[in-house]
C-alpha positions, -999 to 999 in steps of 0.1 A, spaced: 528 -169 25 560 -147 22 582 -176 28 567 -193 -3 567 -162 -23 602 -159 -19 608 -193 -34 586 -188 -64 555 -212 -48 520 -201 -52 498 -210 -24 463 -221 -32 438 -224 -3 415 -253 1 382 -250 19 363 -282 13 326 -279 7 298 -287 7 310 -320 25 342 -322 47 329 -288 62 322 -298 97 343 -272 112 327 -242 95 294 -256 102 299 -257 141 319 -225 141 286 -208 121 262 -222 146 283 -210 176 280 -174 158 244 -178 153 236 -190 190 258 -161 203 241 -133 181 204 -147 185 211 -147 224 220 -108 218 187 -104 198 203 -99 166 183 -124 145 190 -113 110 228 -109 116 229 -145 133 212 -159 101 236 -142 77 260 -173 75 243 -199 92 255 -234 71 225 -259 79 187 -263 78 177 -268 114 146 -287 105 167 -311 83 161 -349 94 183 -362 69 201 -394 82 234 -396 66 271 -407 73 302 -393 54 329 -415 44 350 -404 77 315 -416 96 304 -379 104 266 -371 103 268 -333 104 297 -323 77 277 -312 47 269 -276 43 233 -271 31 234 -259 -3 199 -249 -4 202 -218 19 211 -184 8 233 -180 37 256 -207 25 263 -186 -4 270 -154 18 293 -172 36 313 -184 5 313 -146 -8 326 -134 24 352 -161 28 365 -154 -7 363 -118 1 386 -121 34 407 -147 17 417 -122 -8 427 -95 17 447 -117 37 465 -128 3 465 -90 -12 501 -77 2 524 -106 -6 508 -128 -31 475 -118 -46 450 -146 -48 442 -160 -79 431 -193 -75 408 -211 -50 401 -248 -42 365 -256 -28 366 -295 -25 332 -307 -35 343 -345 -30 322 -370 -10 286 -358 -6 272 -387 12 234 -386 10 228 -353 26 199 -330 24 172 -357 14 150 -345 43 159 -309 43 127 -288 41 147 -257 23 162 -283 -2 124 -296 -8 112 -258 -15 143 -251 -36 134 -282 -60 99 -274 -58 104 -238 -68 132 -245 -96 122 -258 -128 158 -269 -134 159 -294 -104 141 -325 -98 161 -344 -71 187 -340 -45 212 -355 -67 212 -322 -86 222 -302 -59 259 -306 -60 256 -293 -97 236 -267 -85 258 -257 -56 291 -254 -78 274 -234 -104 265 -210 -79 298 -210 -62 314 -206 -97 294 -174 -101 306 -161 -71 345 -170 -77 343 -153 -112 330 -122 -96 361 -124 -76 383 -130 -104 394 -161 -94 399 -197 -106 381 -223 -92 398 -257 -84 375 -285 -70 381 -323 -70 368 -342 -98 335 -356 -81 321 -320 -83 319 -323 -121 314 -362 -126 285 -376 -106 280 -413 -106 303 -414 -140 283 -388 -157 299 -354 -166 281 -322 -155 288 -295 -174 294 -263 -152 305 -228 -167 333 -208 -154 369 -205 -151 372 -241 -136 398 -268 -131 389 -303 -119 415 -322 -95 413 -360 -101 421 -382 -73 396 -410 -74 410 -435 -102 406 -467 -85 398 -495 -108 372 -513 -93 352 -484 -81 349 -480 -118 363 -445 -118 396 -448 -139 378 -432 -168 370 -401 -149 401 -378 -159 393 -388 -198 357 -380 -196 363 -344 -179 391 -335 -206 369 -346 -235 341 -323 -217 364 -292 -220 377 -291 -183 412 -285 -173 424 -316 -154 452 -321 -127 459 -354 -119 460 -367 -86 457 -404 -89 452 -418 -56 469 -454 -61 499 -431 -74 499 -399 -59 487 -399 -26 514 -398 -3 496 -404 28 494 -440 19 519 -463 30 551 -469 16 553 -508 22 525 -533 26 533 -535 63 510 -529 92 545 -512 107 543 -484 79 526 -451 89 496 -442 65 461 -454 58 459 -479 27 424 -472 16 434 -466 -18 460 -489 -25 481 -516 -2 511 -493 -7 527 -466 -28 568 -471 -30 590 -447 -47 593 -471 -77 552 -470 -82 554 -433 -83 581 -433 -107 559 -456 -126 530 -435 -133 521 -424 -168 503 -391 -169 502 -389 -210 479 -424 -209 465 -432 -176 451 -464 -189 489 -475 -192 486 -472 -151 462 -502 -150 480 -529 -129 466 -542 -97 435 -541 -77 432 -524 -41 438 -558 -25 471 -565 -47 457 -587 -74 467 -581 -109 442 -566 -131 437 -588 -163 428 -583 -198 395 -600 -191 389 -575 -165 391 -546 -189 370 -561 -215 342 -574 -193 334 -540 -178 346 -544 -143 366 -512 -147 338 -495 -157 338 -474 -192 373 -462 -200 370 -437 -228 401 -429 -249 412 -394 -247 401 -373 -277 433 -360 -295 421 -321 -295 415 -325 -253 451 -335 -245 459 -300 -239 433 -297 -210 456 -321 -189 476 -295 -170 497 -317 -151 503 -338 -119 496 -331 -79 508 -352 -55 487 -350 -20 494 -359 13 465 -356 40 479 -347 77 449 -362 99 472 -388 112 506 -368 110 515 -351 139 554 -337 136 574 -323 109 597 -356 107 564 -378 100 556 -355 73 591 -356 59 589 -395 62 558 -396 42 568 -374 12 603 -379 8 619 -397 -11 586 -403 -32 580 -365 -41 614 -366 -59 596 -393 -83 566 -372 -85 589 -341 -101 606 -368 -123 572 -377 -136 559 -343 -140 587 -325 -157 600 -352 -176 583 -375 -202 605 -406 -204 608 -428 -235 593 -458 -217 561 -438 -216 556 -437 -250 559 -477 -256 528 -492 -260 536 -529 -257 534 -535 -221 562 -562 -218 583 -538 -237 573 -506 -220 579 -525 -184 614 -534 -196 625 -500 -202 608 -486 -174 628 -508 -152 662 -499 -166 651 -459 -159 639 -468 -126 674 -485 -119 692 -453 -133 670 -432 -112 671 -452 -81 710 -451 -85 710 -411 -86 686 -411 -56 707 -432 -37 740 -417 -44 731 -380 -48 698 -368 -36 696 -388 -2 731 -373 7 719 -337 -2 689 -343 24 714 -356 47 734 -327 46 707 -301 40 704 -287 77 672 -263 87 673 -254 124 701 -279 130 681 -307 114 685 -326 81 654 -340 61 639 -370 78 631 -390 47 622 -426 45 653 -450 48 644 -482 25 641 -516 40 667 -543 35 656 -573 13 678 -605 26 679 -642 22 707 -672 28 722 -691 1 746 -719 11 751 -707 44 759 -668 36 736 -637 42 729 -619 8 712 -585 13 704 -555 -11 684 -524 -8 661 -503 -31 685 -474 -36 723 -484 -41 747 -463 -21 727 -467 9 743 -486 36 732 -520 50 741 -529 85 732 -563 103 735 -573 138 737 -612 149 736 -604 187 699 -587 188 713 -553 181 739 -549 206 766 -547 177 760 -533 142 783 -544 113 783 -530 79 772 -552 48 793 -550 16 798 -585 3 777 -619 14 786 -631 50 789 -665 64 765 -670 93 757 -699 116 719 -717 113 712 -711 150 715 -674 149 687 -646 137 698 -617 118 687 -581 123 689 -560 94 685 -520 87 701 -495 66 719 -462 75 719 -427 64 753 -409 58 743 -389 89 737 -423 113 700 -422 110 685 -457 107 655 -475 88 633 -497 108 649 -530 120 638 -562 103 644 -596 113 658 -625 91 651 -660 109 678 -686 97 661 -714 111 633 -710 84 659 -702 54 
C-alpha cells in the first residue's frame, strides 16, 4: 500500500461474495472445527459461512459445488462486519480505506434446499423465493458498509438480476462486466445508470485483459468472453455509447441490424440524458488464475493498458460520429496515429525502463506476410517495430525493411524484435502454399 500511495494509486480490496468464496468458507469451517473441539461452541458458530443441513446441489461457473456463502445466516454478516473492521485497521496508517468491493457475481443456484434459507423466507414478509436472496444479501452488506463509512462496489450482477434492475439503497457503485451480446446482457449498464446507480464499465469483450490478444491456441488467455482482444480492439471501445460497440458475437461472426431489431441481443434501453453522469469511467481487468510470473502479467496487460488509458481519459472525435461507416473510417485513421506513437515512443520507453534490471515484458506483435511475384512482403501492427525473417529454420535472422526475393522451395520464419533484443512468437510462412 505504501508503494501505491506514493504513486497516487488507491487500493480497493475485493472480497467476492456470496459466490466465489470457497476459500473463506473452508477457512471458517476449519475455525469452526478447531473451536468446537475445544468446547467453544458459541465462538465456533460466530463466523460460520455454510448451513450444515443444506443439501442443495449446484455448480458454479468454475464447476465448484461449494463456493457460495450462505446468505441466510447471521454468522455471515458477523463475518462481513469483522472483515471490514480488520481491513480498515490494515489500511489506517498508510491509506485509510474508503472503498470496498464485495463482488456479488455468478451465484449459481445455491441455497435452494437450505433449511436456514427456507426459514428466513418463511419469516420475512419481503421474501418469496431464493431468487430474492441476492438482493437481501446486498441490502444487508450495504448497511454494514455504510456503518463503516465505506463506498461499496460490486459487479453489475448484484443489482441487475435476469435483466431486472434491483434497487438497493446505499453508497453503491456497479462494475458492469457482462456485456456479451448473445447473453442478452449488453443493456445492463444503461439499465443501471437509468435506475440511478453509479457505474464503472468493464465490458469483458473489450476490457478483460486476461482474454487472448490473438485468436490462436498459442496465445495466453481463456477466450470465454470473445475470441480475442488486441490493442486495436481496446482502442476502438466507445464508453460514452455502449451500443456503438455492437460488432461481433463470441464466435467471431458479425452482428447484423436484423440481430439487433429481432431481439437477439435482448433489451437495449437508451441512456437517459440526465443519467449519463452516473457513468464514472472504465476499468480494465485481468484475472490471474493462469498467470504465474511478472513477465506473464506484463505480457497480458501491455501495450493494451495504454489503449485503455487513451479511452478512459480522451474522448476522440470519431466516438461522436453516428454513421457507422464514417465512424469506422475516422477510427481507423486515429488508430494508425496511435499505433505509430506506440511503436515509435511507448514501446521504446518500456524497453528502456528498468526495475531490478528488467524491462517491461510487453507483448510484441506478430508479423503479417505474403509472397507477391516471388517477393516476401511483411508488416506488423506497430510501425517502427523491427521485423526479422529466417530462411534456414532460425539459424540466422535478417532484418526486413523492403520486399525480399525468395525461392519457392523455402519456408520462411518470421518474428518481431524489440530494441533490447526481445522477440515475439515465431510464425511460419509456407511458400509452397503461397
